[in-house]
C-alpha positions as CSV (number, residue, x, y, z in Angstrom):
1,M,19.3,8.3,15.8
2,Q,15.8,9.8,15.9
3,K,13.6,8.9,18.8
4,I,10.1,7.4,18.4
5,K,7.6,9.1,20.6
6,S,4.5,7.2,19.5
7,Y,4.1,3.7,18.0
8,A,1.3,3.4,15.4
9,P,-0.9,0.3,15.6
10,V,-0.7,-2.2,12.8
11,I,-3.9,-3.6,11.3
12,I,-4.0,-6.8,9.2
13,P,-7.2,-8.2,7.7
14,T,-7.1,-11.9,6.8
15,L,-9.2,-14.8,5.9
16,N,-7.7,-18.1,4.8
17,R,-4.2,-17.7,3.5
18,Y,-2.4,-19.4,6.4
19,V,1.1,-19.6,5.0
20,H,1.0,-16.0,3.9
21,F,-0.4,-14.7,7.1
22,K,2.0,-16.6,9.3
23,R,5.0,-15.3,7.4
24,C,3.6,-11.8,7.6
25,L,2.9,-11.8,11.3
26,E,6.2,-13.4,12.3
27,S,8.2,-11.0,10.1
28,L,6.4,-8.2,11.9
29,E,7.1,-9.8,15.2
30,N,10.9,-9.8,14.4
31,C,10.9,-6.1,13.7
32,T,12.8,-3.6,16.0
33,G,10.1,-2.0,18.1
34,A,7.6,-4.9,17.9
35,E,7.5,-4.9,21.7
36,F,6.0,-1.4,21.7
37,T,3.5,-2.1,18.9
38,D,-0.2,-2.9,19.1
39,V,-1.3,-5.3,16.4
40,Y,-5.0,-5.7,15.4
41,V,-6.0,-8.7,13.2
42,G,-9.4,-8.9,11.6
43,L,-10.2,-12.6,10.9
44,D,-13.0,-12.6,8.4
45,Y,-15.6,-15.4,8.3
46,P,-15.4,-17.8,5.5
47,P,-17.9,-17.1,2.7
48,S,-18.0,-20.8,1.5
49,E,-16.6,-24.2,2.3
50,K,-13.4,-23.9,0.3
51,Y,-12.2,-21.2,2.7
52,V,-12.8,-23.1,5.9
53,E,-9.6,-25.1,6.0
54,G,-7.3,-22.1,5.8
55,W,-9.5,-20.1,8.1
56,T,-9.4,-22.8,10.7
57,L,-5.6,-23.0,10.5
58,I,-5.3,-19.2,11.0
59,D,-7.9,-19.2,13.9
60,D,-6.0,-22.0,15.7
61,Y,-2.6,-20.2,15.1
62,L,-4.0,-16.9,16.4
63,A,-5.4,-18.6,19.5
64,E,-1.8,-19.6,20.4
65,K,-0.2,-16.3,19.4
66,E,-2.7,-14.4,21.6
67,K,-1.2,-16.3,24.6
68,N,2.5,-15.8,23.5
69,N,3.8,-13.1,21.2
70,K,6.4,-10.3,21.1
71,F,4.1,-7.4,20.6
72,N,2.8,-4.9,23.1
73,K,-0.6,-6.2,22.4
74,L,-2.1,-8.6,19.9
75,I,-5.9,-8.2,19.5
76,V,-8.0,-10.4,17.2
77,F,-11.4,-9.4,15.9
78,R,-13.2,-12.6,14.8
79,R,-16.0,-11.8,12.4
80,D,-19.3,-13.7,12.8
81,H,-20.2,-13.3,9.1
82,N,-18.3,-12.6,5.9
83,C,-17.5,-8.9,5.5
84,G,-15.5,-9.1,2.3
85,V,-12.9,-6.8,0.8
86,G,-12.8,-3.3,-0.6
87,K,-16.3,-2.1,0.2
88,E,-18.2,-0.3,2.9
89,G,-18.3,-2.6,5.9
90,S,-15.5,-4.8,4.7
91,N,-13.1,-6.5,7.1
92,G,-10.4,-4.0,6.5
93,R,-12.6,-0.9,6.8
94,L,-14.1,-2.3,10.0
95,L,-10.6,-2.6,11.4
96,L,-9.9,1.1,10.6
97,T,-13.1,2.1,12.4
98,E,-12.4,0.0,15.4
99,I,-8.9,1.4,16.0
100,Q,-10.0,5.0,15.3
101,S,-12.5,4.5,18.1
102,L,-9.6,3.7,20.4
103,L,-8.3,7.2,19.8
104,Y,-5.2,6.4,17.7
105,D,-4.3,9.3,15.4
106,R,-2.3,7.2,12.9
107,Y,-2.0,3.6,11.8
108,I,-0.1,1.1,9.6
109,F,-2.1,-1.0,7.2
110,S,-0.8,-4.3,5.9
111,E,-2.5,-7.0,3.8
112,D,-1.7,-10.6,5.0
113,D,0.7,-11.5,2.2
114,N,3.6,-9.1,3.1
115,E,7.0,-10.0,4.5
116,F,8.8,-7.2,6.3
117,S,12.4,-6.1,6.9
118,P,13.5,-6.0,10.5
119,N,13.6,-2.1,10.3
120,F,10.1,-1.8,8.9
121,L,8.4,-0.6,12.1
122,E,11.2,1.8,12.9
123,Y,11.0,3.4,9.5
124,M,7.2,3.7,9.7
125,N,7.1,5.2,13.1
126,K,9.9,7.7,12.6
127,A,8.3,8.8,9.3
128,L,4.8,9.0,10.7
129,E,6.1,11.3,13.5
130,K,8.4,13.4,11.3
131,Y,5.8,14.2,8.7
132,K,2.6,14.3,10.7
133,E,2.3,18.1,10.5
134,I,3.5,18.4,6.8
135,P,0.2,18.7,4.8
136,H,1.7,17.7,1.4
137,V,3.0,14.4,2.7
138,I,-0.1,12.2,2.6
139,K,1.2,8.6,3.0
140,I,4.2,6.6,4.1
141,S,4.9,3.5,2.0
142,A,7.4,0.7,2.8
143,Y,7.6,-0.7,-0.7
144,T,9.7,0.5,-3.6
145,P,9.7,-1.3,-7.0
146,T,13.1,-2.3,-8.3
147,I,12.7,0.1,-11.2
148,F,13.0,3.0,-8.8
149,G,16.2,1.6,-7.1
150,Q,19.2,4.0,-6.6
151,L,17.2,7.1,-7.3
152,T,19.1,9.0,-4.6
153,D,21.9,8.5,-2.1
154,K,19.5,9.2,0.8
155,T,17.5,6.5,2.6
156,T,14.2,7.8,1.3
157,F,12.6,9.8,-1.6
158,F,9.2,11.4,-2.3
159,G,7.2,9.5,-4.9
160,I,4.0,9.7,-6.8
161,D,3.2,6.0,-6.5
162,T,1.5,4.9,-3.3
163,P,2.2,1.1,-3.1
164,A,-0.1,-0.6,-0.5
165,Y,2.4,-3.2,0.6
166,G,2.7,-1.7,4.1
167,L,1.2,1.7,4.2
168,G,1.3,4.3,7.0
169,S,-1.3,7.1,7.4
170,W,-2.9,9.7,9.7
171,F,-6.7,9.8,10.2
172,K,-6.6,13.6,10.1
173,K,-4.9,13.8,6.7
174,E,-7.3,11.3,5.2
175,K,-10.1,13.7,5.6
176,E,-8.2,16.2,3.4
177,I,-7.6,13.9,0.5
178,K,-9.8,15.0,-2.5
179,I,-9.7,11.9,-4.6
180,I,-12.1,9.7,-2.5
181,D,-13.5,7.3,-5.1
182,Y,-13.7,6.4,-8.7
183,V,-16.4,9.1,-9.2
184,E,-13.9,11.8,-8.3
185,I,-11.3,10.2,-10.5
186,E,-13.7,10.3,-13.5
187,K,-14.4,14.0,-12.8
188,E,-10.7,14.8,-12.7
189,L,-10.0,12.8,-15.8
190,K,-12.6,14.6,-17.8
191,S,-12.2,18.1,-16.4
192,S,-8.9,18.8,-18.3
193,L,-7.8,17.0,-21.4
194,K,-4.5,18.9,-21.3
195,A,-3.7,17.7,-17.8
196,M,-4.6,14.1,-18.6
197,W,-2.5,14.2,-21.7
198,H,0.4,15.4,-19.6
199,L,-0.3,12.5,-17.2
200,F,-0.4,10.0,-20.0
201,W,2.9,11.3,-21.4
202,C,4.6,11.2,-18.0
203,Y,3.1,8.0,-16.5
204,P,1.0,6.0,-19.0
205,A,0.5,3.1,-16.6
206,L,-1.1,5.3,-13.9
207,I,-3.8,6.9,-16.2
208,Y,-4.5,3.5,-17.7
209,M,-5.1,2.0,-14.2
210,A,-7.2,5.1,-13.2
211,V,-9.4,4.7,-16.3
212,H,-9.7,1.0,-15.7
213,M,-10.8,1.7,-12.1
214,V,-13.5,4.1,-13.3
215,K,-14.8,1.7,-16.0
216,S,-15.0,-1.1,-13.5
217,K,-16.4,1.1,-10.8
218,K,-13.9,-0.1,-8.2
219,N,-12.1,1.8,-5.5
220,Y,-8.4,1.1,-5.2
221,G,-6.6,3.1,-2.6
222,D,-3.1,3.0,-4.2
223,I,-4.5,4.4,-7.4
224,R,-6.5,7.1,-5.7
225,Y,-3.6,8.3,-3.6
226,S,-1.2,8.2,-6.6
227,M,-3.6,10.3,-8.7
228,H,-3.9,12.7,-5.8
229,N,-0.2,13.1,-5.7
230,F,0.1,13.8,-9.4
231,L,-2.9,16.2,-9.6
232,Y,-2.3,18.1,-6.4
233,G,1.4,18.0,-5.9
234,T,1.4,15.9,-2.8
235,F,3.9,13.2,-1.8
236,T,4.2,9.6,-0.6
237,L,7.4,8.8,1.2
238,Q,9.2,5.7,0.1
239,P,12.5,4.0,1.1
240,T,15.3,3.9,-1.5
241,Q,15.4,0.1,-1.1
242,S,12.2,-1.7,-0.3
243,L,11.3,-2.8,3.3
244,V,8.7,-5.3,2.2
245,R,8.4,-8.3,0.0
246,N,4.9,-9.2,-1.3
247,W,4.0,-12.9,-1.7
248,G,0.4,-12.4,-2.8
249,A,1.0,-12.2,-6.6
250,D,0.7,-16.0,-6.8
251,G,-3.0,-16.0,-7.8
252,S,-4.2,-16.4,-4.1
253,G,-5.2,-12.7,-3.8
254,L,-8.5,-11.2,-4.9
255,H,-7.1,-8.5,-7.2
256,S,-3.4,-9.1,-7.9
257,G,-3.5,-12.0,-10.3
258,V,-0.1,-13.6,-11.0
259,V,3.0,-11.5,-11.2
260,K,6.3,-13.3,-11.4
261,G,9.3,-12.2,-9.4
262,L,7.7,-10.1,-6.6
263,D,8.4,-12.8,-4.0
264,K,12.1,-12.7,-5.0
265,E,12.7,-9.0,-4.7
266,I,15.5,-8.0,-2.4
267,I,14.6,-6.1,0.7
268,Q,16.6,-4.5,3.5
269,T,18.0,-6.7,6.3
270,D,19.1,-3.9,8.7
271,C,17.5,-3.6,12.2
272,H,17.5,0.2,12.2
273,F,16.5,2.9,9.9
274,N,17.7,6.6,9.8
275,L,15.7,9.3,8.2
276,Y,17.4,12.3,6.6
277,E,16.2,15.6,5.4
278,I,15.2,15.5,1.8
279,P,13.7,18.2,-0.5
280,Y,10.0,18.2,-1.1
281,E,10.2,17.3,-4.7
282,Y,10.1,14.3,-7.0
283,P,13.6,13.1,-7.9
284,E,14.4,13.8,-11.6
285,Q,15.2,10.2,-12.3
286,L,11.8,9.1,-10.8
287,L,9.9,11.2,-13.4
288,K,12.0,9.7,-16.2
289,R,11.4,6.1,-15.0
290,L,7.7,6.5,-14.6
291,R,7.2,6.2,-18.3
292,Y,8.5,2.7,-18.1
293,R,6.6,1.6,-15.0
294,N,4.7,-1.7,-15.7
295,M,5.8,-1.5,-19.3
296,P,7.8,-4.0,-21.4
297,S,11.5,-3.4,-21.7
298,N,11.5,-4.5,-25.4
299,V,11.2,-1.5,-27.6
300,F,8.7,-3.1,-30.0
301,K,6.5,-4.5,-27.2
302,Y,6.7,-1.2,-25.4
303,S,5.4,0.7,-28.4
304,V,2.5,-1.8,-28.9
305,Y,1.6,-1.7,-25.2
306,W,1.8,2.1,-25.2
307,L,-0.5,2.3,-28.2
308,Y,-2.9,-0.1,-26.6
309,K,-3.1,2.1,-23.4
310,F,-3.4,5.2,-25.5
311,L,-6.4,3.8,-27.5
312,Y,-8.0,2.5,-24.2
313,V,-7.8,6.0,-22.7
314,V,-9.1,7.7,-25.9
315,W,-12.0,5.2,-26.0
316,F,-12.8,6.2,-22.4
317,Y,-13.1,9.9,-23.4
318,F,-15.4,9.3,-26.3
319,S,-17.6,6.7,-24.7
320,K,-20.5,7.5,-22.5
């Protein structure tokens, strides 16, 4: 079994989703290696009265957990004003700046609506150590959609997608990622029609999401990293079976909306995780299944949805 030399800190921004956050923190607390892990929680300030009740429950809960928990350290940053989400100076970005100032070279990021397998921390820390000097491995993700199940007989594979449901990273490598915002994505999309047609043919859902990101002028890390993987031949490591279940697709999140079934996905129950050597390539079956990612299984609906995405992308190219 591989030894873990260094445990990455876990950062969790939260605001008012008490039930989600409690489930998340306690599943993390039950992970193998929790006693060696520093956890940093950013509790944002409520922007309006409707957030106060949930925020108060989390604040009270954290006050107790700070006194008695299974982590190496549990540190809470309580914001004195609302910092928001997904922008410069947001709660999550402040957390990143705060832990980087403490001289960590890596970290694990989680939103507050994840539930983790007992071997989540072991997987993350082994992978973050194993691939820290491999430049073309840019992220470690703990989530794998069921459509990509049984791609390989190994415990992990290299993917294009970079799901944000528990994401490990290195500060040094983040400086080398070329796709930094929606402006860069727009440049890439319009620099080569041939490359973008290839992307649409291979993975229609990704280019649709990338175009939508540009049109809405938003910055979504999972789309940026996935586009970087596709365009520059880099990789995100993923487990063959997911180590995290997401409970946020219930309408309570800011961006996810309602997606049925995510909270029922099967995740691993093992306490330990072994990494094996795998080739630096995308599995053949992965590339075949990408065409059907986020697409209807019905042939007619698939065709209609594919045409809609195609026209949306074409409209993007011919609009100002």
